[in-house]
N, C-alpha and C positions, 0 to 999 in steps of 0.2 A: 421550501425549507433548504437552506443550505446543507450540503452534505456533512460539513463539520459539526452540526447540531443535530444529527441524526445518529443517536448512539447505536441503533441496529446496525445500520451501515458500517460504522466504524468497527463493530465487533464482527462482522461478516469480513471486512478487508483483513482484520488483524488474524482470523482463523485462516484465510485464505493463504497469507503470508507463510504463517506458520506450517501450514500442510504442504503448501508447495516448495518451500525452502528446506524441509525437513527438520525443522526446529522444534521437535516434539517434546523437548525438555522445557519449552515454554509455555505459558498460559497467555490469553488474551490480556489480561491485566498486567503483565509484565511490559508489555509495549504501550509506552506513553504517547499520547495524541500528538503531542507537539515537538517530539525529539527527532531529529534529522535521522531517518532510517538507515541511510548508508554513512553513519559516523561512527566514531570511537564511543559516543555517549549512547549509543544504542545497544540494547542488549543482543540484538539480533545477529550482529557480526556478518553482515550480508556482503557479498562478492559480485562480479559480473555474471556469473552464471545464474545466481539468485535473480538479478535483474532480468535477465532473460525469462525465466519461469515466471516472475511477477508479470511481465509484460504478456505473455501468452496467457496466463490466468486471468487477466483484466480482459482480455479479448474474449475468451471462452465464457466466462462467468458474469460479465457486464456488458459485453458487447462494444468495449472501449478498445479501440486500436491507437497505440501509440507507436509511430512508425520510425522514429530515429532517436538516436541517443540524447539529441539536445532537449528534445521535447519530453522524453522519459526524465531526465534530471530536473526539468522544470516543474513536473507535475507530480512525480514520486518522490517527493521530500519528506513530508511527515504524514501521518494518518490524517490529520485534519485537512491539509492540502490535497491529498489524494481523494478523499471524500468529497470535498468541494469541486473537485474536476469531474468526477465521474456521475455525480448526482445530477439526473435529468433536471434541465433548466438552469444549472448552476454554471454552466460554461457560457 
């Protein structure tokens, strides 16, 4: 199953982002699956420090290592895209 079809995985990703980026005023349901995370359309208001925190959390929680900023920007675009990237067998 693709990660974007795994609602449990997407919920875990949303909770991770909220926790790691200290966006405790938000709930997972506030984050749309297909909205660009690092855009004005997102309710997250993420910055470069948040990107670093997300990258470290992905490695710690999911064993996914994203080593450079180009790769990060390519895979951490939306919740759906990120879920597809980290889901085993989806890469």
